[in-house]
C-alpha positions as CSV (number, residue, x, y, z in Angstrom):
1,M,3.7,40.9,4.1
2,K,0.1,40.1,4.9
3,N,-1.0,41.6,1.5
4,V,1.4,39.4,-0.3
5,W,0.0,36.3,1.3
6,R,-3.6,37.4,0.6
7,K,-2.6,37.8,-3.1
8,I,-1.0,34.4,-3.3
9,V,-4.1,32.7,-1.7
10,L,-6.5,34.6,-3.9
11,C,-4.5,33.6,-7.1
12,L,-4.7,30.0,-6.0
13,L,-8.4,30.1,-5.4
14,V,-9.2,31.8,-8.7
15,A,-6.9,29.5,-10.6
16,T,-8.6,26.4,-9.2
17,I,-12.3,27.3,-8.9
18,F,-13.2,26.1,-12.4
19,L,-11.4,22.8,-11.9
20,I,-13.0,22.4,-8.5
21,H,-16.5,22.9,-9.9
22,L,-15.6,20.4,-12.7
23,S,-14.4,17.9,-10.2
24,I,-17.5,18.2,-8.0
25,A,-19.7,17.8,-11.1
26,T,-18.1,14.5,-12.0
27,S,-17.3,13.1,-8.6
28,E,-20.3,10.8,-8.0
29,I,-19.2,7.4,-6.8
30,K,-20.5,4.6,-9.0
31,N,-23.0,2.2,-7.6
32,I,-21.7,-0.7,-5.6
33,D,-21.4,-3.9,-7.6
34,I,-22.3,-6.9,-5.3
35,T,-22.9,-9.5,-8.0
36,N,-20.8,-12.7,-7.8
37,R,-19.7,-13.7,-11.2
38,Y,-17.4,-16.6,-10.8
39,S,-15.2,-18.6,-13.1
40,I,-12.1,-20.8,-12.9
41,T,-9.8,-20.1,-15.8
42,S,-6.9,-22.4,-15.2
43,N,-5.7,-25.1,-12.9
44,L,-2.2,-26.5,-12.2
45,N,-1.4,-29.1,-9.5
46,G,-3.0,-27.3,-6.6
47,G,-2.7,-23.8,-8.0
48,W,-5.4,-22.1,-10.0
49,L,-6.6,-18.7,-11.3
50,E,-10.2,-17.6,-10.9
51,E,-12.1,-14.5,-11.6
52,R,-14.9,-13.0,-9.5
53,N,-16.6,-9.7,-10.4
54,D,-13.7,-9.1,-12.9
55,V,-11.2,-9.5,-10.1
56,K,-8.5,-12.1,-10.7
57,I,-7.6,-14.2,-7.8
58,L,-4.5,-16.4,-7.9
59,H,-4.4,-19.5,-5.6
60,L,-1.0,-20.9,-4.8
61,N,-0.4,-24.1,-2.8
62,G,2.4,-26.4,-1.7
63,S,6.1,-25.9,-1.4
64,Y,7.6,-22.5,-2.2
65,Y,9.0,-23.9,-5.4
66,D,5.6,-25.2,-6.4
67,M,3.9,-21.9,-5.6
68,G,6.5,-20.1,-7.7
69,Y,6.0,-22.5,-10.6
70,Q,2.2,-22.2,-10.4
71,H,2.4,-18.4,-10.4
72,G,4.8,-18.3,-13.3
73,F,2.9,-20.8,-15.4
74,L,-0.6,-19.4,-14.9
75,L,0.4,-15.7,-15.4
76,K,3.3,-15.9,-17.7
77,D,2.0,-13.1,-20.1
78,E,0.9,-10.8,-17.3
79,I,4.2,-11.2,-15.5
80,R,6.1,-10.0,-18.6
81,E,3.7,-7.1,-19.1
82,S,4.0,-6.0,-15.5
83,M,7.8,-6.2,-15.6
84,R,8.1,-4.1,-18.8
85,T,5.7,-1.5,-17.4
86,Q,7.6,-1.1,-14.1
87,L,11.0,-1.1,-15.9
88,V,10.0,2.0,-17.8
89,F,9.2,3.8,-14.5
90,F,12.5,2.8,-12.8
91,D,14.6,3.5,-15.8
92,D,13.2,7.0,-15.9
93,H,14.2,7.3,-12.2
94,G,17.8,6.2,-12.8
95,F,17.5,2.5,-12.2
96,P,17.8,0.6,-15.5
97,Y,17.5,-3.2,-15.6
98,E,21.3,-3.8,-15.1
99,K,21.4,-1.7,-12.0
100,I,18.4,-3.3,-10.5
101,L,19.9,-6.7,-11.1
102,E,23.1,-5.7,-9.5
103,I,21.2,-4.5,-6.4
104,G,19.1,-7.7,-6.4
105,N,22.3,-9.8,-6.3
106,I,23.4,-8.0,-3.2
107,M,20.1,-8.3,-1.4
108,N,19.7,-11.9,-2.4
109,D,22.5,-12.8,0.0
110,H,20.2,-11.8,2.9
111,L,17.0,-13.4,1.6
112,P,15.5,-16.5,3.3
113,P,16.1,-19.6,1.1
114,E,12.4,-20.4,0.6
115,Y,11.9,-17.2,-1.4
116,K,14.9,-18.0,-3.6
117,E,13.2,-21.3,-4.3
118,E,10.0,-19.6,-5.1
119,M,11.7,-17.3,-7.6
120,Q,13.4,-20.3,-9.2
121,G,10.0,-22.0,-9.6
122,M,8.5,-18.9,-11.1
123,A,11.3,-18.6,-13.6
124,E,10.8,-22.1,-14.8
125,G,7.0,-21.9,-14.8
126,A,6.9,-18.7,-16.8
127,D,9.9,-19.8,-19.0
128,M,11.8,-16.7,-18.0
129,S,15.3,-16.2,-16.7
130,L,15.9,-16.2,-13.0
131,E,17.5,-12.8,-13.5
132,D,14.2,-11.4,-14.8
133,V,12.3,-12.7,-11.8
134,M,14.9,-11.3,-9.4
135,V,14.6,-7.9,-11.0
136,I,10.8,-8.0,-10.7
137,N,11.1,-8.7,-6.9
138,T,13.9,-6.2,-6.4
139,M,11.9,-3.3,-7.8
140,P,9.8,-3.0,-4.7
141,A,12.9,-2.3,-2.7
142,L,13.7,0.6,-5.0
143,L,10.3,2.1,-5.0
144,N,11.0,3.1,-1.3
145,I,14.0,5.0,-2.6
146,V,12.5,6.9,-5.6
147,F,8.8,7.5,-4.9
148,A,6.7,8.7,-2.0
149,E,3.5,10.6,-2.6
150,A,0.1,9.5,-1.3
151,C,-0.8,6.1,0.2
152,C,-2.4,5.6,3.6
153,E,-2.7,2.9,6.2
154,I,-4.9,2.9,9.2
155,A,-5.9,0.5,12.0
156,F,-9.1,0.9,14.1
157,W,-10.2,-1.1,17.1
158,G,-11.9,-0.8,20.5
159,D,-13.9,2.4,21.0
160,A,-13.2,3.5,17.4
161,T,-15.3,0.8,15.7
162,I,-19.0,0.0,16.1
163,D,-18.4,-3.4,17.7
164,G,-14.9,-3.1,19.0
165,K,-13.5,-5.4,16.3
166,L,-10.2,-4.5,14.6
167,L,-10.4,-3.1,11.1
168,H,-7.5,-2.3,8.8
169,V,-7.5,0.1,5.9
170,R,-5.2,0.5,2.9
171,S,-5.0,2.8,-0.1
172,W,-2.3,1.9,-2.5
173,D,-1.4,5.0,-4.5
174,W,0.9,5.0,-7.4
175,N,0.9,6.3,-11.0
176,L,-2.4,5.7,-12.8
177,Y,-0.8,6.0,-16.2
178,L,2.0,3.5,-16.2
179,L,1.7,1.5,-19.5
180,D,3.3,-1.6,-20.9
181,P,5.4,-0.2,-23.8
182,E,4.6,-3.1,-26.0
183,T,0.8,-3.7,-25.4
184,G,-0.3,-0.4,-23.9
185,T,-1.8,-2.3,-20.9
186,P,-2.0,-0.1,-17.8
187,L,-0.3,-1.6,-14.7
188,Q,-3.5,-1.7,-12.7
189,E,-5.3,-3.9,-15.3
190,N,-3.1,-6.8,-14.4
191,M,-3.3,-6.4,-10.6
192,I,-4.4,-9.6,-8.8
193,L,-5.3,-10.9,-5.3
194,I,-2.9,-13.7,-4.3
195,V,-4.0,-16.5,-1.9
196,R,-1.1,-18.5,-0.6
197,T,-1.3,-21.8,1.3
198,P,2.3,-22.9,1.8
199,E,3.2,-26.4,3.1
200,V,5.2,-24.7,5.9
201,G,3.6,-21.4,7.1
202,Y,0.3,-19.7,7.4
203,A,-2.3,-19.2,4.7
204,S,-2.5,-15.5,3.6
205,L,-4.1,-13.1,1.2
206,S,-2.1,-10.4,-0.5
207,A,-4.2,-7.6,-1.9
208,P,-3.4,-6.4,-4.4
209,E,-0.1,-7.5,-6.0
210,N,1.5,-7.2,-9.4
211,P,2.0,-10.4,-11.4
212,G,5.3,-11.9,-10.6
213,A,5.5,-10.7,-7.0
214,V,7.0,-13.1,-4.5
215,T,7.1,-10.0,-2.3
216,S,4.0,-8.5,-0.7
217,W,2.9,-4.9,-0.4
218,N,0.1,-5.6,2.0
219,G,-2.1,-8.5,3.2
220,V,-3.7,-10.5,6.0
221,N,-3.0,-14.0,7.2
222,E,-5.2,-16.7,8.8
223,K,-3.9,-15.8,12.3
224,G,-5.4,-12.2,12.2
225,I,-2.2,-10.4,11.4
226,V,-2.5,-7.6,8.8
227,I,0.4,-5.5,7.4
228,G,0.8,-2.6,4.9
229,E,3.2,0.2,4.4
230,N,3.8,3.7,3.0
231,T,7.1,4.8,1.4
232,C,9.1,7.6,3.0
233,L,12.1,9.0,1.2
234,T,15.4,9.2,3.1
235,G,19.1,9.1,2.4
236,D,19.6,6.6,5.2
237,I,19.5,3.4,3.1
238,T,21.5,0.2,2.5
239,Y,21.1,-2.8,0.2
240,Q,22.6,-5.1,2.9
241,G,19.3,-6.3,4.2
242,I,15.8,-7.5,3.4
243,S,13.4,-5.1,1.6
244,P,10.2,-4.0,3.3
245,A,8.2,-6.0,0.7
246,F,10.0,-9.2,1.5
247,R,9.7,-8.6,5.3
248,M,6.0,-8.2,4.9
249,R,5.9,-11.5,3.0
250,M,7.8,-13.0,5.9
251,V,5.2,-11.6,8.4
252,L,2.3,-13.1,6.5
253,D,4.0,-16.5,6.1
254,R,5.4,-16.9,9.6
255,C,3.7,-14.8,12.3
256,A,0.8,-15.6,14.6
257,T,1.3,-12.6,16.9
258,G,2.1,-9.0,16.6
259,E,5.3,-9.5,18.7
260,D,6.6,-12.0,16.2
261,A,5.8,-9.6,13.3
262,L,7.5,-6.6,15.0
263,A,10.7,-8.7,15.4
264,I,10.8,-9.3,11.6
265,L,9.8,-5.8,10.6
266,T,12.4,-4.1,12.8
267,S,15.3,-6.3,11.6
268,N,17.4,-6.2,8.4
269,R,16.1,-2.7,7.6
270,T,17.1,-1.2,4.2
271,C,15.3,2.0,3.5
272,G,12.6,4.5,4.4
273,T,9.2,3.3,5.2
274,N,6.4,3.3,7.7
275,F,4.2,0.4,8.5
276,I,0.8,-0.1,10.1
277,L,0.7,-3.6,11.7
278,S,-2.5,-5.0,13.1
279,D,-3.0,-7.9,15.5
280,A,-6.7,-8.8,15.7
281,N,-6.0,-11.2,18.6
282,V,-5.3,-8.4,21.1
283,P,-6.6,-6.3,19.4
284,V,-4.1,-3.5,18.7
285,G,-2.5,-1.6,15.8
286,Y,1.1,-0.6,15.7
287,A,2.8,2.3,13.8
288,L,6.4,1.8,12.7
289,D,8.6,4.5,11.3
290,Q,12.0,3.4,10.1
291,T,15.1,4.0,8.0
292,A,18.1,1.7,7.6
293,N,19.5,2.8,11.0
294,I,16.5,4.3,12.9
295,S,13.4,2.4,14.1
296,Y,10.4,3.6,16.1
297,V,7.4,1.4,17.2
298,G,4.4,2.7,19.0
299,T,0.6,2.5,19.3
300,W,-2.0,5.2,19.5
301,N,-1.1,6.5,23.0
302,D,2.6,6.6,22.5
303,P,3.8,10.3,23.1
304,V,5.4,10.3,19.7
305,E,1.9,10.0,18.1
306,G,1.0,13.3,19.6
307,T,4.0,15.3,18.5
308,D,2.7,18.7,17.4
309,P,1.1,19.2,14.8
310,F,0.2,15.5,14.8
311,W,-2.3,14.2,17.3
312,Q,-3.5,11.0,19.0
313,I,-6.9,9.4,18.4
314,G,-7.9,6.7,20.8
315,D,-7.6,3.1,19.4
316,V,-6.5,4.4,16.0
317,T,-3.0,4.2,14.4
318,R,-2.5,5.9,11.1
319,R,0.2,6.9,8.6
320,T,0.6,8.7,5.3
321,P,3.9,8.9,3.5
322,G,5.7,11.1,6.1
323,Y,7.4,10.3,9.4
324,I,5.9,11.3,12.7
325,D,8.8,10.0,14.8
326,P,11.1,13.1,15.0
327,E,14.3,11.1,14.7
328,C,13.3,9.6,11.4
329,A,11.8,12.9,10.2
330,A,15.2,14.5,10.7
331,V,16.7,12.4,7.9
332,E,13.6,12.5,5.6
333,L,14.5,13.9,2.2
334,G,12.8,17.1,1.3
335,R,11.7,17.8,4.8
336,I,13.4,21.1,5.8
337,R,11.6,21.4,9.1
338,Y,9.7,18.9,11.3
339,D,6.3,20.7,11.1
340,P,4.9,20.0,7.6
341,S,1.7,22.2,8.2
342,G,0.8,25.8,7.8
343,I,1.4,28.7,5.5
344,R,5.2,28.1,5.6
345,A,4.7,24.6,4.2
346,V,2.4,26.0,1.4
347,W,5.2,28.4,0.5
348,D,7.8,25.7,0.5
349,A,5.7,23.7,-2.0
350,L,5.0,26.8,-4.2
351,T,8.8,27.5,-4.3
352,G,9.8,23.9,-4.9
353,K,11.7,23.6,-1.6
354,S,9.6,20.8,0.0
355,Y,6.4,18.9,-0.8
356,M,5.7,17.6,2.7
357,I,2.5,19.7,2.8
358,F,0.9,16.9,0.7
359,P,1.3,14.0,3.2
360,W,0.2,16.5,5.9
361,I,-3.0,17.5,4.1
362,H,-3.7,13.8,3.7
363,Y,-3.0,13.0,7.3
364,R,-5.2,15.9,8.6
365,A,-8.1,15.1,6.2
366,L,-8.1,11.4,7.2
367,S,-7.9,12.2,10.9
368,N,-10.8,14.6,10.6
369,Q,-12.9,11.9,8.9
370,I,-12.0,9.4,11.6
371,E,-13.1,11.8,14.3
372,K,-16.3,12.6,12.5
373,Y,-17.4,9.0,12.3
374,Y,-15.6,7.7,15.5
375,G,-17.3,4.9,17.2
376,T,-19.6,4.1,14.3
377,L,-17.1,2.6,11.9
378,D,-17.5,-0.8,10.2
379,V,-16.2,-2.3,7.0
380,N,-18.7,-0.4,4.8
381,S,-18.7,2.9,6.5
382,I,-14.9,3.1,6.6
383,M,-14.7,2.5,2.8
384,T,-17.3,5.3,2.4
385,T,-15.3,7.6,4.7
386,L,-12.0,6.8,2.8
387,R,-13.6,7.5,-0.6
388,E,-15.1,10.8,0.6
389,E,-11.6,11.9,1.7
390,Y,-9.9,10.8,-1.5
391,T,-12.5,12.5,-3.7
392,G,-12.1,15.7,-1.8
393,E,-15.8,15.8,-0.8
394,T,-15.0,16.8,2.8
395,D,-11.7,18.7,2.5
396,F,-10.9,21.6,0.2
397,W,-7.2,21.0,0.3
398,M,-7.6,17.4,-0.7
399,L,-9.7,18.5,-3.6
400,L,-7.1,21.0,-4.6
401,A,-4.3,18.3,-4.4
402,T,-6.3,15.8,-6.6
403,T,-7.5,18.3,-9.2
404,I,-4.3,20.4,-9.7
405,G,-1.6,18.5,-7.9
406,G,-2.5,15.2,-9.5
407,S,-1.9,13.4,-6.2
408,Y,-3.7,10.4,-4.7
409,Q,-3.9,8.3,-7.8
410,C,-5.2,5.3,-5.9
411,L,-4.8,2.0,-7.7
412,C,-6.5,0.0,-5.1
413,Q,-8.3,0.6,-1.8
414,W,-9.5,-2.0,0.8
415,V,-10.9,-2.5,4.3
416,I,-10.4,-5.8,6.1
417,C,-11.8,-7.2,9.3
418,P,-9.3,-9.9,10.2
419,E,-11.6,-11.5,12.9
420,T,-14.6,-12.2,10.6
421,G,-12.8,-12.3,7.2
422,G,-14.9,-9.5,5.8
423,M,-13.3,-7.5,3.1
424,V,-14.4,-4.7,0.7
425,I,-12.0,-3.7,-2.1
426,S,-12.0,-1.5,-5.2
427,F,-9.5,-1.3,-8.1
428,A,-8.7,1.6,-10.5
429,S,-9.6,1.2,-14.1
430,S,-7.4,2.3,-17.0
431,D,-8.2,6.0,-16.4
432,T,-10.3,6.2,-13.2
433,R,-9.1,6.1,-9.6
434,A,-10.2,3.3,-7.3
435,C,-12.1,5.7,-5.1
436,Y,-14.6,6.2,-8.0
437,E,-14.9,2.6,-9.0
438,P,-17.4,-0.1,-7.8
439,V,-16.4,-2.1,-4.8
440,N,-16.4,-5.8,-4.4
441,Y,-17.0,-8.0,-1.3
442,F,-15.0,-11.1,-0.3
443,N,-14.4,-13.2,2.8
444,F,-10.7,-14.0,2.9
445,F,-11.2,-17.1,5.1
446,E,-13.4,-18.5,2.3
447,L,-10.8,-17.6,-0.3
448,M,-8.1,-19.3,1.9
449,E,-10.4,-22.3,2.5
450,V,-9.6,-22.1,6.2
451,E,-11.8,-21.7,9.3
452,P,-11.7,-18.4,11.2
453,P,-9.6,-18.5,14.4
């Protein structure tokens, strides 16, 4: 049996060595772009669209209807492109427009009224049907049902960072080659930062979002609350609730404390996801694993975080797209045993039985990087550390996954310090992952036009 494994490993090594050398030869990270090109392209009753360093930033202000109208009016063409692009993906995965709309009508009954008003405003501003806008904002609920591959989310604070301040990290990984069937525009070329200042609620930055999103995939608000998620596939789902993307929007709009945010995130659950929630005021980072009927919440020293083969790191919570909570893991699709590591997991992947080895490789490589730089981490060094991991510079198996597996097609990566407002972010280009692209620096308090707490 040992000889069989030796042959398998040898074949994998020989088959990949050329691609590995090719990747290493082309993996230099581009120089950091710190210029500050600035322009305002449109303005509409308190809402405007600006561009800095080729990054589009949409500012929305006022009532929820007003914010929706501003969004729709200022980005009407981009909203249509983004919708068409995503519809191709979901149709290929068994969710055509009509089915998405049907699900949206079910979930709409559970949605807070302000977001219905915002969608109505967007429909009128963009001269689109309300049904189209509902479909756009229902698709995030379905992504948690059809796709889980790469993303990561990490919170650092206390002894883990150079000055004790909390830092939050996000890599949003999806398909780099999703194109609008009419214009050929890649999905990532329309990605935007959205700054919201509602009449009722807290100012926030969502980074990044697709045009037309009333939902939020990730972001930070003026009270130092940061939220992001990874998708986890499970059969334990329901449409009778509020999608993770809308619950994250609720957190950014409503929450000044981690406790308030946890109450929202653990209620009205619909599908498989894990969150990392940061509260800079404590500071602390929480990890949440959940399905429609199971919910786990813990921080770095919770015993669940040290369930073998996973391990605890002081003042660090982290997740890739796989559950650590054993109860959630038991209902995770494609997970035929709890332990996703080792030669058995490699064999499961080679034979098509389970691909949980990939989130495990990601988790292990990230964790090793964190431990390597522990105690010295700041906004810049964390971004460097993340990029080293994603390009496979420090982990052979990550390099293998990116060159042959085609995984970790990061569309956007960012690091935020919610106490100071410091933020570094990179976006993918039409054919190059974000981890190879120049980074941009912003201060989100300046973008929100509010004073730090």
